[in-house]
C-alpha positions in Angstrom: -140.3 21.5 160.2 -138.4 22.5 157.1 -137.1 26.0 156.4 -139.9 26.8 153.9 -142.6 25.9 156.4 -140.8 27.9 159.1 -140.5 30.9 156.8 -144.2 30.8 156.0 -145.1 30.7 159.7 -142.7 33.6 160.4 -144.3 35.6 157.5 -147.7 35.0 159.0 -146.5 36.0 162.5 -144.8 39.2 161.2 -148.0 40.3 159.5 -150.3 39.6 162.5 -151.1 41.4 165.8 -149.2 38.8 167.7 -146.1 39.7 165.7 -146.6 43.3 166.6 -146.9 42.4 170.3 -143.8 40.2 170.1 -141.9 43.2 168.6 -143.0 45.5 171.4 -142.0 42.9 174.0 -138.6 42.3 172.5 -138.0 46.1 172.3 -138.8 46.3 176.1 -136.3 43.5 176.7 -133.7 45.3 174.7 -134.1 48.5 176.6 -133.8 46.6 179.9 -130.7 44.8 178.7 -129.0 48.0 177.6 -129.7 49.8 180.9 -126.4 49.8 182.8 -128.3 50.2 186.1 -129.3 46.5 185.9 -125.7 45.3 186.1 -124.0 44.4 189.4 -120.8 46.2 190.4 -118.6 43.2 190.8 -119.3 41.7 187.3 -120.1 44.9 185.5 -117.9 44.3 182.5 -118.9 40.6 182.0 -122.6 41.3 182.4 -122.3 44.3 180.0 -120.7 42.3 177.3 -123.1 39.4 177.6 -126.0 41.9 177.5 -124.7 43.5 174.4 -124.5 40.1 172.7 -128.0 39.3 173.7 -129.3 42.6 172.4 -127.6 41.9 169.0 -129.4 38.6 168.8 -132.8 40.1 169.7 -132.2 42.9 167.2 -131.5 40.3 164.5 -134.8 38.6 165.3 -136.5 41.9 165.0 -134.8 42.7 161.7 -135.7 39.2 160.3 -139.3 39.6 161.3 -139.4 43.2 160.0 -137.9 42.0 156.6 -140.5 39.2 156.4 -143.2 41.7 157.1 -142.1 44.0 154.2 -142.1 41.1 151.7 -145.8 41.4 150.8 -146.9 41.3 147.3 -146.6 44.6 145.6 -148.2 45.4 142.3 -145.6 46.7 139.8 -147.0 49.4 137.5 -145.9 49.2 134.0 -144.7 52.4 132.5 -146.6 52.8 129.2 -143.9 55.1 127.8 -141.1 52.5 127.8 
């Protein structure tokens, strides 16, 4: 699969109900990953740092999908006075 085809698929996903469900699921995972109560006491710092990095990756995926969703065709109105 080339990048153009992948981008087209991601655009379709971002504009669909499945994309909205994926977004909600990823947001739930992010909230679980950032909850410090889920870390064990012995490896608190290591698990915390790994969790923060995972959250950054998931947020990037959400941003990319969000940006693809906003790239719909918009009609540009011409200003008749210019």
